[in-house]
C-alpha positions as CSV (number, residue, x, y, z in Angstrom):
1,X,134.9,-59.5,-2.3
2,X,136.4,-57.4,0.5
3,X,135.3,-60.0,3.1
4,X,136.6,-62.9,1.2
5,X,140.1,-61.7,0.7
6,X,141.1,-61.4,4.4
7,X,139.5,-64.9,5.0
8,X,141.6,-66.3,2.1
9,X,144.8,-64.7,3.4
10,X,144.1,-66.0,6.9
11,X,143.4,-69.5,5.5
12,X,146.7,-69.6,3.6
13,X,148.7,-68.3,6.6
14,X,147.2,-70.8,9.1
15,X,146.9,-73.8,6.8
16,X,150.6,-74.8,7.1
17,X,150.4,-74.8,10.9
18,X,147.4,-77.1,10.8
19,X,149.0,-79.6,8.5
20,X,150.2,-82.9,9.9
21,X,154.0,-83.1,9.9
22,X,155.2,-86.1,7.9
23,X,156.9,-89.0,9.7
24,X,160.0,-88.3,7.6
25,X,160.5,-85.1,9.4
26,X,161.0,-86.8,12.7
27,X,164.5,-87.9,13.7
28,X,165.1,-91.6,13.3
29,X,165.0,-93.7,16.5
30,X,168.2,-95.8,16.8
31,X,168.5,-97.4,20.2
32,X,172.0,-98.5,19.5
33,X,173.0,-94.9,18.7
34,X,172.4,-93.8,22.4
35,X,175.2,-95.1,24.6
36,X,173.7,-93.9,27.8
37,X,171.7,-97.0,28.7
38,X,174.8,-99.2,28.4
39,X,176.9,-96.7,30.4
40,X,174.2,-96.6,33.1
41,X,174.7,-100.3,33.8
42,X,178.5,-100.2,34.3
43,X,179.5,-100.7,37.9
44,X,181.7,-98.1,39.5
45,X,184.2,-98.9,42.2
46,X,184.0,-95.9,44.6
47,X,187.3,-96.7,46.2
48,X,189.3,-96.4,42.9
49,X,187.2,-94.1,40.7
50,X,188.4,-90.6,39.9
51,X,186.2,-87.5,39.7
52,X,185.5,-88.1,36.0
53,X,184.4,-91.7,36.5
54,X,182.3,-90.8,39.5
55,X,180.5,-88.2,37.4
56,X,179.1,-91.1,35.4
57,X,176.8,-91.9,38.3
58,X,173.3,-90.5,37.7
59,X,172.9,-87.1,39.4
60,X,176.5,-86.8,40.4
61,X,178.1,-83.6,39.2
62,X,181.7,-82.4,39.5
63,X,181.3,-81.0,43.0
64,X,179.7,-84.1,44.5
65,X,182.3,-86.3,42.8
66,X,185.1,-84.1,44.3
67,X,183.5,-84.5,47.7
68,X,183.4,-88.3,47.3
69,X,187.2,-88.3,46.6
70,X,187.9,-85.8,49.4
71,X,186.0,-88.0,51.9
72,X,187.8,-91.1,50.7
73,X,191.2,-89.4,51.0
74,X,190.5,-88.2,54.5
75,X,188.6,-91.2,55.9
76,X,190.2,-94.1,54.0
77,X,188.6,-96.5,51.5
78,X,184.9,-97.3,51.9
79,X,184.3,-100.6,53.6
80,X,180.8,-101.0,52.2
81,X,178.8,-99.2,49.5
82,X,176.3,-97.7,52.0
83,X,179.1,-95.6,53.6
84,X,178.9,-93.4,50.5
85,X,175.7,-91.8,52.1
86,X,178.0,-90.2,54.7
87,X,179.4,-87.9,52.0
88,X,177.8,-84.5,51.9
89,X,175.6,-84.2,48.9
90,X,174.7,-87.9,48.7
91,X,171.1,-88.1,49.8
92,X,168.7,-91.0,49.7
93,X,167.4,-90.2,46.2
94,X,170.9,-90.2,44.7
95,X,171.8,-93.3,46.5
96,X,168.6,-95.2,45.3
97,X,169.3,-94.2,41.7
98,X,172.8,-95.6,41.8
99,X,173.0,-98.3,44.5
100,X,173.1,-101.1,42.0
101,X,176.1,-99.6,40.2
102,X,178.2,-98.8,43.2
103,X,180.7,-101.4,44.1
104,X,183.6,-101.9,46.5
105,X,186.6,-103.9,45.4
């Protein structure tokens, strides 16, 4: 009996961890509830965008957005989207992630 009691306690303690979680416990998947994919396709004019709007580009934080505005203010408007790569902090990876969204108007 002394050997059975610890085994029963162990079984009752570990059993809930081994149970399969019901599907109802998972959060519902609603693609329309996530606005990120739609926002990711919106083009951004780098000649008129402010810091907040530039931060909508993937991988662009406040500091990089501020550098883009500073560069634009000191060098004038961008003539072509590729000129954005001259801004410190914009590397090839960041450019490739966003190049389809960057526009000049």
